[in-house]
N, C-alpha and C positions, 0 to 999 in steps of 0.2 A: 472779428471778436467784438462783442458789445462793450461799451465803455462802462466802467464802474459808476453806478448811479450816484454814489456819494460824491465822486469827483465831478460828475456832470452837473451837480447841484451848486458848485462853487465857481467863482469867477476864474476865467482862464489864466489870468496873471498869477493868481494864488495857486491854482492847481499845478501849473507848469513851473513857475518861478520858485516856489518854496520847495518843491520836490527836487529840483535841480540844485538849489543852493542850500539845502538843509545843513550841510557841514559848515558852510560859511555862516549861516544863521547861528549855529551853536557857538562858533568861535568868536563871532563879531558882535552879537547882540549883548547889551549889558543886562545883568540881573537887576533886581529892584532893591533900593536902599532899605536897610534894616528898619528905619523909621516908618517907611511905608508898610512893611510887613506887620510891624507892631500896631499900626493904625488899623489895618484890616482885621487883625486878631481881636482888637478891642471892639470895633464897631460891628463886626459880623459875629462876634462871640464864638470864635473858632477855638477848638481844643478837643481833648479826648472825649469821645462820645458823639461828636458832631461829624457830619458828612458834608464835604465841600466838592463841588465840581469846578475844575479848571477848564473852561470851555474855549475851544480853539487854542489849545495849550501849546502849539508849536513844538519846540524842542524842550519845553519844560522850564523856561527861564523863571516863571512864577511858581510852577509846581514845586520846585526844589526848596523854595522858601516857605512853602506851606507844610511840608512833611514834618519839620520839627515841632509844629503846634500840637501834634498828637492826634489831629483830626484824620478821619478816613478820607483820603484824597483820591478822586477819580478824575483823570485827565482825558478829555475828549478832543480828538484831532482828526480831521479828514484826510490829510496828506501823508501818504505812506513813508516818504523820506523823512518827514518831521517826526512821525511816530517812532521810527527806528532810532533816531537820535535821542528821543525822549526816554525810551526804554533803557538805553545804555546809561543816560545821565541820571535818571531818577528811578532806579529799580524798585523802590518802595511804593511807587504810585501804581494804581490800577489804570491801565491805558486802554481806551476804547476808540474804535473808528466811528465817527459820526459828525454831524454838522449842528450848528446852532438852530437850524430850522427843523431838525429831526433828531433830537437828543435820545440816544439809545438807553434810556433809563425810565423806570416806572414813575407814575404820578406820585408826588409828595415824597420823593426818595432823598432829598437833599435839604440841608439847613441853609446852605449858601451856594451861590453860583458866582464865580469870578471870571472876568474876561480881560485878558491882557493884550494890548496892541491889536485888537481884532474887530471891534464893534462896527467899524466902517465897512467891513466885508459882508455884514449880515443883511438879510432882508428883515429889517427891524421889526415891523409889525408881526411877522410870522415867528421870528426868534423870540420876541417878547412873550408871546403866548406859550411857546415851548419852555422857556425859562420859568415862567409862572407855573406851568404845569408840574415841573419836576421839583418845585420847592414845596416844603412844608408850609402850611398856613402861617403867614407872617415871616416867611423866610427872607433872606437878604440877597441882594444883587450888588456887586461892586465891579467897577470898571477902572483899570489902571493903565497908564501910558508912560513910557519913557520917551520924551519929546526932545529933539535937538533944540538947544538954546541958540536961536539964530540972531540974538542980540550980539553974539560974538562974531566978529567980522569974518574970520576964516570959515566958520560954520555956515554963515549966510552965503558966502561964495560957493562953498561946496554944495549946499542945498539947491542953489540956482542951477549949478552945472548938472546935478543928478536929476533935478525936476524937469529938465528939458526933455527927458525921455518918458515922462509919465503917461502921456496919451490919455485914455479914458479910464485908467486904473483908479479905483476908489481911493480916497485919501481921507485921513482923519480931519484935516483942516477945513475941508469943504463938505464933509458928511453932515447930514441932518439927523443923525441917529438920536440925539438928545430930544429934539422936537418930536420925532416919530415915536420914541419911547413914551414921552409924556402923553402923546395923543391916544395911546392905548388905554390909559387910565388904569393900568394893571399895577402900577408901582407908585409909591410916594415920590415927591420931588427929590431930585438928586442933591446930596450935600457934597461939597468939593473941598479938597485940601491939596495944596501944591507945595512941593518940596524941591530944593536944589539937589542935584545929583551929579557930581563931577567924577568921571571914571578915568583912571590912569591906564594907559595901554600902549602897546607898540604900534608902529605904522601898519604892521600886518593885521592887527586887530581892526583898525579903521578900514583897511581895504576889504577885509572880510565883511565888516558891517555894511559897506557900500555894496558889495557883491550880493549880499543877502536881500537887498531890496527887490521885491517881486519883479518889477518891470525892467530892472537892470539884469536880473538873472535870465530873463527870456530873450535878451539881445543876442544876435550872432556873436560868436566867440571873439572875433577880431574887434568888433565895436565895443563889446564888454571890456576887453583889455584896454582899449583906448580911454574909456571912462575912468578906469582905475588909475591909469597913468596921469590923467588930468587931475584926479583927486590927490594923487601923490604930489603933484606940482603945487597945488594950492597950499598944502601944509608945509611943504619945503620952503615956500616963499614967506612964511609967517613965523618969525621966531617966538611970538607970544603963544603959539600953539604948543610949545614944548617946555617941559620941566625936566632939565637934564636930557636924558635920552628917551623920555616917555612923553606921549601926547596926553594933554589934559583935555578930555572930551566932555564938554559941558552939556548936560541934559537937565530938563525940568521933569519931575515925576508928578503927574496929576492922578489923584485918587478920587473917585466919585462913588457914592453908595446910596442905596435906597432900600425900602421894604416892599414886599409883595402885599397888595391889597386883596381882599376877598372879592372875587368876581366870577360870574358865570362864563365870561368870555373864554377863560382858559380851558373850559371843557369842550371847546370846538374840536372837531376831528383833526388829527395830525396830518400834515401834508404828505403827498405821495412822492417819495424820493425818485420814482421813475419818470417824473415830469420835470425836466431840467428847467432851471431859471434862466432868464435871458442873461447874456454876457458870459 
């Protein structure tokens, strides 16, 4: 049986890891702070009558924050397991299978495109052309991340432990997506805003968060269980991680946005999904 060309077009860690750990992703990943949603609504002019694409939407952690704006929300996600969680969690969203490099929507069909936790997975020059293509003239692009605050000691120790299994999996911290996006000249320079975001949750939430990391999810079951036990030990040894019986999980939320420029580059032919990307 031939492999789904959409899955063939994304990194193997994302294809296998996020499909396997979609339930853990939904349980463990934090949503976005209300201040970040309000910023997106203001800067991207979201509301009734506007159409917004949540690209690489995962289980809809951002999607569910967009629905109350009254905008028409279209969530695009390549991994079947993630889409299944998304449909259950955010039934008001239109959910489509697709990638950033081949968005299944018509030219000029959206007022805004949002990308949460995902731009480091993209082939940025190709994705930039596709995002530009589906935007109205002058449409907006925003990228948002919930990032662990590793200035906190227990978080830094946990990140070092988990990061030992990363291998060649793409990561936000080393990705050159910003520079590559700027080099396309399809968008104005990014404007950034950073917000503190502390999430209270149980130990089970933290373990689900760890299990949802793509390259942890692809480990053999015994090794994966060992990693989770090591994470459990890290927080057990640090009383400052706890507020009564809840973990205080410190994140930094980064929001960056820009506008689409007029350009003939966006009219180039769309890529062929049947030609898989490397990795």
